[in-house]
C-alpha positions as CSV (number, residue, x, y, z in Angstrom):
1,M,36.5,2.5,0.3
2,S,36.7,-1.3,-0.1
3,R,38.3,-2.8,-3.1
4,D,34.8,-4.1,-4.2
5,A,33.4,-0.5,-4.2
6,L,35.2,0.8,-7.2
7,P,33.5,4.0,-8.5
8,V,32.0,3.6,-11.9
9,H,33.6,6.8,-13.1
10,H,37.1,5.4,-12.4
11,R,39.2,6.3,-15.5
12,G,40.8,2.9,-15.7
13,M,37.6,0.9,-15.9
14,T,36.9,-0.7,-19.2
15,R,33.4,-1.5,-20.4
16,I,33.7,-5.2,-19.4
17,E,34.9,-4.1,-15.9
18,I,31.9,-1.9,-15.5
19,E,29.6,-4.7,-16.7
20,L,31.2,-7.2,-14.2
21,Y,30.8,-4.6,-11.5
22,A,27.1,-4.1,-12.3
23,D,26.6,-7.8,-12.4
24,R,28.2,-8.2,-8.9
25,L,26.0,-5.4,-7.6
26,S,22.9,-7.1,-9.1
27,R,23.8,-10.4,-7.4
28,H,24.3,-8.7,-4.1
29,A,20.9,-6.9,-4.4
30,E,19.2,-10.3,-5.2
31,R,20.8,-11.9,-2.1
32,L,19.5,-9.0,0.0
33,R,16.0,-9.4,-1.5
34,D,16.1,-13.1,-0.6
35,D,17.2,-12.3,2.9
36,L,14.3,-9.9,3.3
37,E,11.8,-12.3,1.9
38,G,13.1,-15.0,4.4
39,A,12.8,-12.6,7.3
40,R,9.2,-11.7,6.3
41,M,8.3,-15.4,6.1
42,R,9.8,-16.1,9.6
43,L,7.8,-13.2,11.0
44,G,4.7,-14.6,9.4
45,W,5.3,-18.0,11.0
46,L,6.1,-16.3,14.4
47,R,2.7,-14.5,14.3
48,L,0.9,-17.8,13.4
49,E,2.7,-19.7,16.2
50,F,1.9,-16.9,18.6
51,E,-1.8,-17.0,17.7
52,I,-1.9,-20.8,18.1
53,E,-0.3,-20.5,21.5
54,I,-2.9,-18.0,22.6
55,A,-5.7,-20.2,21.2
56,K,-4.3,-23.2,23.2
57,A,-4.3,-21.2,26.4
58,G,-8.1,-21.0,26.1
59,P,-10.4,-18.3,27.3
60,R,-9.0,-16.0,30.1
61,N,-10.7,-14.0,32.7
62,E,-10.1,-10.3,32.4
63,D,-8.1,-10.3,35.6
64,S,-5.9,-13.3,34.6
65,V,-2.5,-13.2,32.9
66,L,-0.9,-15.8,30.7
67,N,0.3,-18.8,32.7
68,A,4.0,-19.4,33.2
69,D,4.1,-22.2,30.7
70,L,2.6,-20.1,27.9
71,E,4.8,-17.2,28.8
72,R,7.9,-19.5,28.5
73,R,6.8,-20.8,25.1
74,L,6.1,-17.3,23.8
75,V,9.5,-16.1,24.9
76,T,11.1,-19.2,23.2
77,I,9.2,-18.4,20.0
78,A,10.1,-14.7,20.1
79,H,13.9,-15.5,20.5
80,R,14.2,-17.9,17.5
């Protein structure tokens, strides 16, 4: 158990220590929410960029595949 993960039922914890611990947990949860929101936004931009790249490629025959340049750009976008 890390030193930051003190159990709330620890006999030596005072009320202020419990409140400080709860505040620290709350800040950590907020940072995680922000990280998740940022990841969702990056995924949204990735989807948009992907759709734009597909639109730039123009119409394709059923037998054709994406050209090498478009494939390279899509790989670059996917690995950001």
